[in-house]
C-alpha positions in Angstrom: 0.0 -0.4 0.2 1.8 3.5 -1.0 -0.2 5.1 1.7 0.8 8.7 2.7 -2.3 10.5 4.3 -5.5 7.8 4.5 -6.8 6.9 7.5 -8.8 3.9 9.1 -8.3 1.3 6.1 -8.1 -2.6 5.8 -6.5 -4.4 2.8 -6.1 -7.6 2.6 -4.7 -10.0 -0.3 -2.6 -9.3 -2.9 -2.8 -5.9 -4.5 -5.2 -4.9 -2.4 -5.3 -0.8 -1.9 -2.1 -1.3 -3.3 -2.4 1.6 -5.0 -4.4 3.8 -1.8 -2.9 7.5 -1.2 -5.3 9.5 1.0 -8.9 7.3 0.7 -9.7 6.9 3.9 -12.3 5.0 6.5 -12.1 2.0 3.1 -11.7 -1.9 3.5 -10.1 -4.3 0.7 -10.2 -7.7 0.8 -9.3 -10.7 -1.4 -6.4 -10.2 -4.6 -6.7 -6.7 -5.9 -9.7 -5.2 -4.3 -9.4 -1.3 -4.5 -6.1 -1.6 -6.5 -6.3 1.3 -8.0 -7.9 3.5 -4.9 -6.3 6.5 -4.7 -8.3 9.0 -2.8 -11.7 7.5 -2.8 -13.3 7.1 0.2 -15.6 5.0 2.4 -16.2 2.3 0.0 -15.9 -1.7 0.5 -14.9 -4.8 -1.4 -15.0 -7.7 -1.3 -13.9 -10.5 -3.4 -11.2 -10.9 -6.2 -10.9 -7.9 -8.6 -14.4 -6.0 -6.3 -13.3 -2.7 -7.4 -10.7 -2.8 -8.7 -10.6 0.0 -11.4 -11.8 2.3 -8.7 -9.8 5.0 -8.1 -11.6 8.1 -7.0 -14.6 7.7 -6.7 -16.4 6.4 -2.4 -19.2 5.5 -0.7 -19.5 2.0 -2.6 -20.1 -1.7 -1.5 -18.9 -4.7 -3.9 -19.2 -8.2 -2.5 -18.3 -10.9 -5.1 -15.7 -12.1 -7.9 -15.3 -8.4 -9.6 -18.3 -6.7 -8.9 -17.9 -2.8 -9.8 -14.7 -3.7 -11.0 -14.2 -1.6 -13.9 -16.2 1.2 -12.2 -14.5 4.5 -12.5 -17.8 6.8 -11.9 -21.0 6.9 -9.2 -21.1 6.7 -5.8 -23.7 4.9 -3.6 -23.9 1.8 -5.7 -24.2 -1.5 -4.0 -23.6 -4.7 -5.8 -23.9 -8.5 -4.6 -22.5 -11.7 -7.0 -19.9 -12.6 -9.2 -19.9 -9.6 -11.6 -22.7 -7.7 -10.6 -22.8 -4.3 -12.1 -19.4 -5.4 -13.5 -19.1 -2.3 -16.3 -21.1 -0.2 -14.3 -19.8 3.9 -14.7 -22.7 6.0 -12.9 -24.3 6.1 -9.6 -27.1 3.0 -8.9 -28.5 3.2 -5.3 -28.6 -0.7 -5.3 -27.7 -4.3 -7.3 -28.9 -6.9 -5.2 -26.9 -10.3 -6.6 -26.6 -11.4 -10.2 -24.3 -11.1 -13.2 -24.3 -7.5 -15.1 -22.5 -6.9 -18.2 
């Protein structure tokens, strides 16, 4: 983790939160979870590649392999399940489960 100013982050897994510089209150569990995050805060990513490309957005929850994995825009998303909202790039409050491509 390249954390310089962020606090209260938790990262477990290869490359989890590895680019974080000042994002705060994030939880990343699983390889590449929140890997590109630099300053996004208040997000939870659980599963391989969950929220992997998210860099400055926050307040998202991704549970499942590749959930919200390509999301680079949009806050307040919830995705549960493998590939759930994987290509989402807008604010969408709830995606309970399933695959969206």
